[in-house]
C-alpha positions as CSV (number, residue, x, y, z in Angstrom):
1,M,103.0,132.9,123.4
2,E,101.2,136.1,122.6
3,I,100.7,136.7,126.3
4,I,104.4,136.1,127.0
5,L,105.4,138.6,124.3
6,L,102.9,141.1,125.6
7,G,104.2,140.7,129.1
8,I,107.8,141.3,127.9
9,Y,106.7,144.3,125.9
10,A,104.7,145.7,128.9
11,F,107.8,145.3,131.1
12,F,110.0,147.3,128.8
13,A,107.2,149.9,128.4
14,W,107.1,150.2,132.1
15,L,110.8,150.7,132.3
16,V,110.8,153.4,129.6
17,F,107.8,155.3,130.6
18,F,107.5,154.8,134.4
19,K,110.7,153.5,135.8
20,F,113.3,155.6,134.0
21,K,110.9,158.1,132.4
22,W,112.9,158.2,129.2
23,L,109.7,159.2,127.3
24,P,106.7,161.2,128.4
25,W,103.5,159.3,128.9
26,N,101.0,161.3,126.9
27,I,98.2,160.6,124.3
28,V,100.6,160.2,121.4
29,T,102.9,157.8,123.2
30,Q,99.9,155.9,124.7
31,V,98.4,155.3,121.2
32,I,101.7,154.3,119.8
33,T,102.5,152.0,122.7
34,I,99.1,150.3,122.5
35,T,99.0,150.1,118.7
36,L,102.5,148.9,118.1
37,P,102.2,145.5,119.8
38,I,98.8,144.8,118.2
39,V,100.2,145.4,114.7
40,A,103.5,143.6,115.4
41,L,101.8,140.6,116.9
42,T,99.3,140.4,114.0
43,I,102.0,140.5,111.4
44,L,104.1,138.0,113.3
45,I,101.3,135.6,113.7
46,L,100.3,135.9,110.1
47,V,103.8,135.2,108.9
48,L,104.3,132.5,111.4
49,N,101.2,130.7,110.2
50,I,102.8,130.6,106.7
51,V,106.4,129.6,107.5
52,A,105.6,127.4,110.5
53,P,102.0,126.3,110.3
54,S,100.5,124.8,113.4
55,S,97.7,122.3,113.8
56,H,95.7,121.4,116.8
57,D,94.3,118.3,115.1
58,I,97.1,115.8,114.8
59,R,95.8,112.3,115.1
60,V,97.2,108.8,115.1
61,V,95.3,106.3,112.9
62,N,96.0,102.6,112.3
63,Y,94.9,100.2,109.6
64,V,91.9,98.2,110.8
65,V,91.3,95.0,108.8
66,P,87.9,93.3,109.2
67,I,88.6,89.6,109.5
68,N,86.1,87.4,107.7
69,P,86.5,83.6,107.3
70,R,86.7,82.6,103.6
71,V,84.9,79.3,104.3
72,A,82.0,78.4,106.6
73,G,82.2,76.0,109.4
74,L,82.2,75.3,113.1
75,V,84.8,77.2,115.1
76,V,86.8,74.7,117.2
77,D,89.6,77.0,118.5
78,V,90.2,80.7,119.2
79,P,93.7,80.8,120.8
80,I,93.9,84.6,121.1
81,E,92.6,87.2,123.5
82,P,91.3,90.7,122.6
83,N,93.7,93.6,122.8
84,R,96.8,91.5,123.2
85,P,99.9,91.9,121.0
86,I,99.9,89.4,118.1
87,K,102.7,88.6,115.7
88,K,102.3,88.2,112.0
89,G,101.4,84.5,111.2
90,D,99.9,83.7,114.7
91,V,96.7,81.7,114.5
92,L,93.6,83.7,115.1
93,F,91.0,80.9,114.9
94,R,90.5,77.5,113.5
95,I,87.4,76.0,111.8
96,D,86.5,72.3,111.8
97,A,88.5,71.0,108.8
98,T,86.8,67.5,108.6
99,P,84.4,68.3,105.7
100,Y,87.2,69.9,103.7
101,E,89.6,67.0,104.3
102,I,86.9,64.6,103.1
103,A,86.4,66.7,100.0
104,V,90.1,66.6,99.2
105,K,90.2,62.8,99.6
106,N,87.2,62.4,97.4
107,I,88.7,64.4,94.6
108,E,92.1,62.7,95.0
109,A,90.3,59.3,94.6
110,E,88.5,60.6,91.5
111,I,91.8,61.7,90.0
112,A,93.3,58.3,90.6
113,R,90.3,56.7,88.8
114,L,90.7,59.0,85.9
115,Q,94.4,58.3,85.6
116,V,93.6,54.6,85.3
117,Q,91.1,55.4,82.7
118,L,93.7,57.5,80.9
119,V,96.1,54.5,80.8
120,T,93.3,52.4,79.3
121,A,92.4,55.1,76.7
122,E,96.1,55.4,75.7
123,A,96.3,51.5,75.4
124,N,93.1,51.5,73.3
125,S,94.7,54.2,71.0
126,R,97.8,52.0,70.5
127,N,95.6,49.0,69.9
128,L,93.8,50.9,67.1
129,V,97.0,51.4,65.3
130,E,97.8,47.7,65.5
131,T,94.2,46.9,64.5
132,L,94.6,49.1,61.4
133,K,97.8,47.5,60.4
134,S,96.3,44.0,60.9
135,A,93.2,44.9,58.9
136,T,95.3,46.4,56.1
137,G,97.4,43.2,55.9
138,Q,94.4,40.9,56.0
139,K,92.7,43.0,53.3
140,D,95.8,42.6,51.0
141,A,95.9,38.9,51.7
142,I,92.2,38.4,51.0
143,N,92.4,40.4,47.8
144,S,95.1,38.1,46.6
145,Q,93.0,35.0,47.6
146,L,89.9,36.6,46.0
147,K,91.8,37.2,42.8
148,L,92.9,33.6,42.6
149,A,89.4,32.3,43.6
150,R,87.8,34.3,40.8
151,L,90.3,33.0,38.3
152,R,89.6,29.4,39.4
153,L,85.8,30.1,39.3
154,G,86.2,31.2,35.6
155,Q,88.2,28.0,34.8
156,F,85.7,25.7,36.6
157,K,82.8,27.4,34.7
158,E,84.4,26.8,31.3
159,L,85.0,23.2,32.2
160,A,81.5,22.7,33.5
161,D,80.0,24.3,30.4
162,S,82.0,22.1,28.1
163,G,81.1,19.0,30.1
164,A,84.7,18.3,30.9
165,G,84.5,19.5,34.5
166,N,82.7,18.7,37.6
167,K,79.7,20.9,38.4
168,F,80.4,20.4,42.2
169,D,83.9,22.0,41.8
170,Y,82.2,25.0,40.1
171,E,79.7,25.4,42.9
172,K,82.5,25.1,45.5
173,A,84.5,27.8,43.7
174,Q,81.4,30.1,43.7
175,A,81.1,29.5,47.5
176,D,84.8,30.3,48.0
177,V,84.5,33.5,46.1
178,A,81.4,34.6,48.1
179,N,83.2,33.7,51.3
180,L,86.3,35.7,50.5
181,E,84.2,38.7,49.4
182,G,82.4,38.6,52.8
183,Q,85.7,38.4,54.6
184,L,87.0,41.3,52.5
185,A,83.9,43.4,53.3
186,S,84.4,42.7,57.1
187,V,88.1,43.6,57.0
188,V,87.4,46.8,55.0
189,A,84.7,47.8,57.6
190,A,87.2,47.1,60.4
191,E,89.9,49.1,58.7
192,Q,87.5,52.0,58.0
193,Q,86.4,52.0,61.6
194,A,90.0,52.1,62.9
195,K,90.8,54.9,60.5
196,E,87.8,56.9,61.6
197,K,88.7,56.5,65.3
198,L,92.4,57.3,64.6
199,G,91.3,60.3,62.5
200,A,89.1,61.7,65.3
201,K,91.7,63.9,67.0
202,T,91.7,67.2,68.9
203,P,93.6,70.3,67.5
204,T,96.6,69.2,69.7
205,G,96.8,65.9,67.8
206,E,95.5,63.7,70.6
207,Q,92.7,61.1,70.3
208,D,89.3,62.2,71.4
209,E,89.0,59.5,74.0
210,V,92.5,60.4,75.4
211,A,91.8,64.1,75.3
212,N,88.5,63.7,77.0
213,V,90.0,61.8,79.9
214,K,92.8,64.3,80.2
215,A,90.3,67.2,80.3
216,Q,88.4,65.4,83.1
217,I,91.7,65.0,85.0
218,A,92.5,68.7,84.5
219,R,89.1,69.7,85.8
220,A,89.5,67.4,88.8
221,E,92.9,68.8,89.5
222,A,91.5,72.3,89.5
223,Q,88.8,71.2,91.9
224,L,91.5,69.6,94.1
225,A,93.5,72.8,94.2
226,N,90.3,74.7,95.2
227,A,89.5,72.1,97.9
228,K,93.0,72.3,99.3
229,W,92.8,76.1,99.4
230,E,89.5,75.8,101.2
231,L,91.1,73.4,103.6
232,S,94.0,75.8,104.2
233,Q,91.4,78.6,105.0
234,T,90.1,76.6,108.0
235,T,93.1,78.0,109.9
236,Y,93.2,81.8,109.8
237,H,96.6,83.6,110.5
238,A,97.3,87.2,111.5
239,P,98.0,89.3,108.4
240,A,100.5,91.5,110.3
241,N,101.7,92.5,113.7
242,G,98.9,94.0,115.7
243,R,96.1,93.2,118.0
244,V,92.4,92.0,117.8
245,V,89.5,94.1,118.9
246,A,85.7,93.4,118.6
247,L,86.3,89.6,118.9
248,N,83.0,87.9,118.1
249,L,84.1,84.3,117.7
250,R,84.1,81.6,120.3
251,P,84.5,77.9,120.0
252,G,81.2,76.3,119.1
253,A,80.1,79.3,117.0
254,M,79.4,79.1,113.3
255,A,81.8,81.1,111.2
256,V,80.4,82.3,107.9
257,P,82.0,84.5,105.1
258,L,79.7,87.5,105.6
259,P,81.5,90.8,105.0
260,M,78.8,92.8,106.8
261,V,79.4,91.0,110.1
262,P,83.2,90.5,110.6
263,A,84.3,87.8,113.0
264,M,86.8,90.3,114.5
265,N,88.7,93.5,113.7
266,F,92.4,93.4,113.4
267,V,94.3,96.6,114.2
268,E,97.7,96.6,112.6
269,D,100.7,98.2,114.4
270,D,101.5,100.2,111.2
271,Q,100.4,103.7,112.0
272,W,99.9,107.0,110.3
273,I,100.4,110.4,112.0
274,L,98.1,112.9,110.3
275,A,98.2,116.6,110.8
276,I,95.1,118.3,109.6
277,Y,95.4,121.7,108.0
278,H,93.4,124.2,106.0
279,Q,94.2,124.2,102.4
280,N,96.0,127.6,102.5
281,E,98.3,126.5,105.3
282,V,100.3,123.9,103.4
283,R,101.6,126.0,100.6
284,K,105.2,125.8,101.9
285,V,105.1,122.3,103.3
286,E,107.5,119.8,101.6
287,P,108.6,116.3,102.3
288,G,111.5,116.0,104.6
289,Q,110.8,119.2,106.6
290,E,111.1,119.2,110.4
291,A,107.9,118.9,112.5
292,E,107.2,118.7,116.2
293,V,104.1,117.2,117.9
294,A,102.9,117.3,121.5
295,F,100.7,114.3,122.1
296,K,98.3,114.4,125.1
297,Q,99.3,110.8,125.7
298,Y,102.8,112.1,126.7
299,P,102.3,115.4,128.5
300,G,105.3,117.7,128.3
301,R,107.1,115.6,125.7
302,I,107.9,116.8,122.2
303,V,107.9,114.1,119.5
304,K,110.3,115.0,116.7
305,C,108.9,114.1,113.2
306,K,109.6,114.5,109.5
307,V,107.1,115.4,106.8
308,D,106.4,112.3,104.7
309,S,103.9,113.7,102.2
310,V,100.8,115.9,101.8
311,M,97.7,113.9,101.0
312,W,96.5,115.9,97.9
313,A,93.1,114.2,97.8
314,T,90.1,114.3,100.0
315,A,86.6,112.9,99.9
316,Q,85.3,116.3,98.8
317,G,87.4,115.9,95.7
318,Q,85.4,113.0,94.4
319,L,82.3,113.1,92.3
320,P,79.7,110.4,92.4
321,I,79.6,108.3,89.2
322,G,76.5,106.3,90.3
323,T,74.1,106.8,93.1
324,V,76.7,106.4,95.9
325,N,79.3,109.1,96.7
326,P,82.4,107.2,97.9
327,T,84.6,108.6,100.6
328,G,88.3,108.0,100.8
329,G,91.2,108.4,103.2
330,L,92.3,106.7,106.3
331,A,90.1,108.8,108.6
332,P,87.4,111.4,108.2
333,I,89.0,114.7,107.2
334,P,87.2,118.0,108.0
335,P,85.6,119.6,104.9
336,Y,88.1,121.3,102.7
337,G,91.0,120.3,104.9
338,L,94.2,118.5,103.8
339,A,96.2,116.0,105.8
340,V,100.0,115.9,106.1
341,R,101.5,112.6,107.0
342,L,104.3,112.8,109.6
343,L,106.9,110.1,110.4
344,P,108.6,110.0,113.9
345,D,112.2,110.8,113.6
346,A,115.5,110.3,115.5
347,K,115.0,108.9,119.0
348,D,111.2,109.0,118.7
349,K,111.1,106.4,115.9
350,D,110.0,103.6,118.2
351,I,107.6,105.6,120.3
352,F,104.4,103.8,121.2
353,L,101.3,105.7,120.2
354,A,97.8,104.5,120.9
355,S,95.5,104.3,117.9
356,G,93.4,107.4,118.1
357,A,96.1,109.4,120.0
358,H,95.6,113.2,119.6
359,G,97.9,116.1,119.8
360,A,99.0,119.5,118.5
361,G,102.2,120.6,116.7
362,A,103.8,122.4,113.9
363,I,105.7,122.0,110.7
364,Y,108.8,124.1,110.1
365,S,109.2,125.1,106.4
366,D,112.3,126.2,104.7
367,S,111.3,129.9,105.0
368,G,111.4,132.3,107.9
369,K,113.7,130.1,110.0
370,A,114.5,133.1,112.2
371,I,111.1,133.1,113.7
372,H,110.7,129.3,114.0
373,I,111.8,129.7,117.6
374,L,108.6,131.4,118.4
375,R,106.5,128.5,117.1
376,K,108.7,126.0,119.0
377,I,108.1,127.9,122.2
378,L,104.4,127.8,121.6
379,V,104.5,124.1,121.0
380,R,106.4,123.5,124.2
381,V,104.1,125.7,126.2
382,S,101.2,123.7,124.8
383,A,102.9,120.4,125.8
384,K,103.3,121.6,129.4
385,L,99.7,122.5,129.5
386,D,98.8,118.9,128.7
387,W,99.7,118.1,132.3
388,L,96.6,119.9,133.4
389,I,93.5,117.8,133.9
390,L,90.6,120.1,134.1
391,K,87.8,118.0,135.7
392,L,85.4,118.8,138.6
393,H,85.2,115.2,139.7
């Protein structure tokens, strides 16, 4: 653009000084003629870099998701091919599900056994109540019989001592009292045992035996849920629309959940267009402003965009808390640079851009709109130059 402007200026200078000779060509006019375009172009470029900042590092980045199986097993099917479009939910690979199906069936059988045990425990709990009622009733009846037997024993003793009674009847009465006392002790022990078992309850008011079986069932159900989840993980689906690269799985291979060695990398279709600027170039950049990009993938084409946001954080803005200094961002940003995210606009919303596509462009701020045309000309000249392929072979 500078060359074009200088060419136009030189043409008019030639008209003024040589063609029509409106002004003399001497030392003064020569100094002014040479100095004026230098100063003017310098001021123009400095202002243009503020109100319409340009970037020669505009890149397209995609989310890359390392795919790692959540369970280990033998790979039985890989129905996809590398670098082919994949829809969200499509099957990426399958692992032999037999061991996980067996685990699910085993836990289901254990739950069925525990449920039968729960029914038995609840029946035992109800029987304890009936046992307590029976023991209490028997205790009352035996107490009545024992009271009468002791009264008879006293009477038979008096008769035997006076010689009016039969000593055999007295001894029989003694045996009846002892027998009833033994029955009473047995019934009292049974009653006490039933009371203790009924009194052994959890904070929720359930019997210990019933609560214990229920706890085992809950534990088994949790194990069943985990086993079913592991079974579901034997078939891995695409997390989004995209394509697979670095496919390392083949049928017959062992898939293991090892994060350091992903089974494949999934490149999502969702993209970010990042324009990299120096920090002092984005002072007037705001969301919603117009932008234009010339990608080398499309020589001569201007892609219309809108500013989405300025990424006001870089890896250089992080301090290490431990021994490792973390880095952030979607892609490496030059030191002390800031990235501006652009969104394709208007008819370019559905444009296909390869991951890693590179280009140059500019953002047009709300200031200095009168000279934006100069930046637009520069962007278009740059786009036309992308047609040139400078190679010697």
